[in-house]
C-alpha positions as CSV (number, residue, x, y, z in Angstrom):
1,X,34.2,13.1,28.7
2,X,33.6,15.7,26.0
3,X,35.3,15.8,22.6
4,X,35.6,19.2,21.1
5,X,36.5,20.1,17.6
6,X,38.4,23.4,17.5
7,X,38.7,25.8,14.5
8,X,40.3,29.1,14.0
9,X,38.4,32.3,13.6
10,X,40.0,35.4,12.1
11,X,38.5,38.7,13.1
12,X,37.6,40.8,10.0
13,X,38.4,44.1,11.8
14,X,41.7,43.4,13.5
15,X,42.8,40.3,11.6
16,X,43.5,38.5,14.9
17,X,43.0,34.7,14.9
18,X,41.1,33.1,17.8
19,X,40.4,29.5,18.5
20,X,36.7,28.6,18.5
21,X,34.8,25.4,19.3
22,X,33.1,24.1,16.1
23,X,31.3,21.0,17.6
24,X,31.0,19.1,20.9
25,X,30.4,15.4,21.4
26,X,29.8,14.0,24.9
27,X,30.9,10.5,25.8
28,X,30.0,8.4,28.8
29,X,32.7,6.2,30.4
30,X,31.3,2.7,31.2
31,X,33.0,-0.3,32.8
32,X,33.8,-3.1,30.4
33,X,31.4,-5.6,32.1
34,X,28.6,-3.1,32.0
35,X,29.3,-2.5,28.3
36,X,29.2,-6.2,27.5
37,X,25.9,-6.5,29.4
38,X,24.4,-3.6,27.5
39,X,25.6,-5.1,24.2
40,X,24.1,-8.5,25.2
41,X,20.8,-6.8,26.1
42,X,20.8,-5.0,22.8
43,X,21.4,-8.2,20.9
44,X,18.5,-9.9,22.8
45,X,16.2,-7.0,22.1
46,X,17.1,-7.1,18.4
47,X,16.2,-10.8,18.3
48,X,13.0,-10.2,20.2
49,X,12.1,-7.4,17.8
50,X,12.7,-9.7,14.8
51,X,10.4,-12.3,16.4
52,X,7.7,-9.8,17.1
53,X,7.9,-8.4,13.5
54,X,7.5,-11.9,12.2
55,X,4.5,-12.5,14.4
56,X,2.9,-9.2,13.3
57,X,3.5,-10.2,9.7
58,X,1.9,-13.6,10.3
59,X,-1.1,-12.0,12.1
60,X,-1.6,-9.6,9.1
61,X,-1.6,-12.6,6.7
62,X,-4.0,-14.5,9.0
63,X,-6.3,-11.4,9.2
64,X,-6.4,-11.2,5.4
65,X,-7.2,-14.9,5.1
66,X,-10.0,-14.6,7.7
67,X,-11.4,-11.5,5.9
68,X,-11.5,-13.5,2.6
69,X,-13.2,-16.4,4.4
70,X,-15.8,-14.0,6.0
71,X,-16.5,-12.5,2.6
72,X,-16.9,-15.9,1.0
73,X,-19.2,-17.1,3.9
74,X,-21.2,-13.9,3.5
75,X,-21.6,-14.5,-0.2
76,X,-22.7,-18.1,0.4
77,X,-25.2,-16.9,3.0
78,X,-26.7,-14.4,0.6
79,X,-26.8,-17.1,-2.1
80,X,-28.7,-19.4,0.1
81,X,-31.2,-16.7,1.0
82,X,-31.7,-15.9,-2.7
83,X,-32.2,-19.6,-3.4
84,X,-34.9,-19.8,-0.7
85,X,-36.6,-16.7,-2.2
86,X,-36.4,-18.2,-5.7
87,X,-38.0,-21.4,-4.4
88,X,-40.8,-19.5,-2.7
89,X,-41.4,-17.4,-5.9
90,X,-41.4,-20.5,-8.0
91,X,-44.1,-22.0,-5.7
92,X,-46.2,-18.8,-6.0
93,X,-45.7,-18.7,-9.8
94,X,-46.9,-22.3,-10.1
95,X,-49.9,-21.5,-7.8
96,X,-50.8,-18.5,-10.0
97,X,-50.5,-20.5,-13.2
98,X,-52.8,-23.1,-11.7
99,X,-55.3,-20.4,-10.7
100,X,-55.0,-18.8,-14.2
101,X,-55.8,-22.1,-15.8
102,X,-58.8,-22.6,-13.7
103,X,-60.1,-19.1,-14.4
104,X,-59.6,-19.6,-18.1
105,X,-61.6,-22.8,-17.9
106,X,-64.5,-21.0,-16.1
107,X,-64.4,-18.2,-18.6
108,X,-64.5,-20.6,-21.6
109,X,-67.6,-22.4,-20.1
110,X,-69.5,-19.1,-20.1
111,X,-68.7,-18.3,-23.7
């Protein structure tokens, strides 16, 4: 079925009025049981869409949490590496201080 909206057009030369089609809308005739099935399917699809949107939202939140945890773990790892380096440097500094003391002792004996 096609719905048509008709308007009147007046010729500017002869002033005669003619009917013209302004717009057309096509409609499909469907059996009532088919329409109810389509409406049920649409309702089910809307519910499924809402569930999927919620799952996506939850996944985005989980991703943000995991990203924060990874950042925190990375910082902790870097901190541990720096602590190991500090410990090694402190060992080297104490060794150098000991060597310095021994060298100062030897130098003082020769004076």
